[in-house]
Structures are given as C-alpha cells and as structure tokens.
C-alpha angles and dihedrals in degrees: 000000000000089000092053091047091051091051090052091050091049093049091049091049092049093047092049090049092051091046091052091050096050116065114180094197093053092046091051090050090051091050092050093048091049091050092049093049092048092051110093120238114259111260122212113265110264093218094071094050092047091047091052091049090050091051093049092048092049091049092050092049093048091049092050091048091049091049093050092047091047091052093050092047092049092051091048093049091049092050093049091047093051092049092047092049092049092050091045092053093048094048091046093051092047093049090045090055091049092049091048091052090050092050093046090065090064108020133050117272095255093051093041090056092062100029096092087068088073087067103033096034093074088039091059094044092050090046091055090048090052092051091050092048090049092053090048092046092241133134120255105188094144092051091048088052091054091049093049092047093049091047092050091049091050091050092049094049094046092049092048089060092055129088091256093244116136093247094049091046090055094045095048096038101047101067097066089046090049090053090052093049093048091050089050090054091049090053089050092053092049091050090050090054093049096046120066115249116251095227090057092052091048092049091050091051091049091050092051092048 
C-alpha cells in the first residue's frame, strides 16, 4: 500500500511539474508573434506609381510640343509682320510721290512737297489708333472708317494724275490699296499675338483631363 501511495505522489508531482512548464497563453502569444513576423509588409500598389509616371511623361511631352509650336508660330508671325511692314513702307512712299506730283501741278513746289500729309496724316493717326485698340481688345470702327476714306481719296488722286488708260489706272491705283491690305495684315498679326491660340488652350484642356 505504501508503494502504491508513493507512486501516486510521484505521478502527481510529475504532472504538476509538466503543468507548470507548459503555459497555453504564452504559447499562443509566441505563435501569433511568429505569424506576424513571417507576414510580409504591404507594398504600395504598382498601378498608382506607373499611373503617376505616365502622367508626368505625358505632361512633359505636351509641354515640349507646346514650346516647339509656340516657337514656330512666333517665327512665322515675325516673318509675316516684317514682310507686311516692308510692303506698307514701299506702297506708302510710292503713293506719297504720286500725290506730291499731283499737287505740284496746282500748288507751289514747297507746298506740294508737304501736301500729301493732308491725306496720309489722318491715315497714320487712325492706323495707330487701330493698333492700340487691337492691343486693348477694343473695337475701332471710327478709325477704320478714317483709314478707308483716306485710302479711297489717295486712290482717286493718284488715278486722276494718270493718262486714264486701263494699265495706268491699275498702276497708279494699286499702291494705296496695297498699303491698306498690308496694314490690315499687320493688325491681324497683332491681334493673333494678343489673343491666345486655340491649339494651346485645347492642349491644356487635354492635359488637365
């Protein structure tokens, strides 16, 4: 009986020792910590980074295209303006000489030299007013009326000094009209510089979208 009692005491002591060594809470905590350390850290989605890179590349390409187009347009506008100014100066000088020759047949030489300013003086003032109104995005109907009236008067006076043949009428009447057309083109180039080009606005809208 003593032997059986000693075996029971020994088995109880061994079971209590095993129970003290094994802690289920601590083992669960170790398992959770191992699982959390083994789980990889979340990486940023690759779609967003690739989308941002695509946006940046598209913006850079659109800016370079806008800059190249703007440079080409500026060079073209400058070339057209220079040609129009040269033709305007030549037509003005030719018409001025014809008006002076017409006035010299009636007036003294000193007065005839300055008489064409009575026609082209208002023409020049109205032309400057039209350029100012174009820069300020305003209408200049009255100034255009003065320019048209002065041009018509110059054509009539130049034609009256010719021999009234069809060829002479064309030769003497075209220079004032040429001056008017060249000035019209200069105003168009100035207005195109002031106003924003449509292709630039469309490209900006496409870039924003």
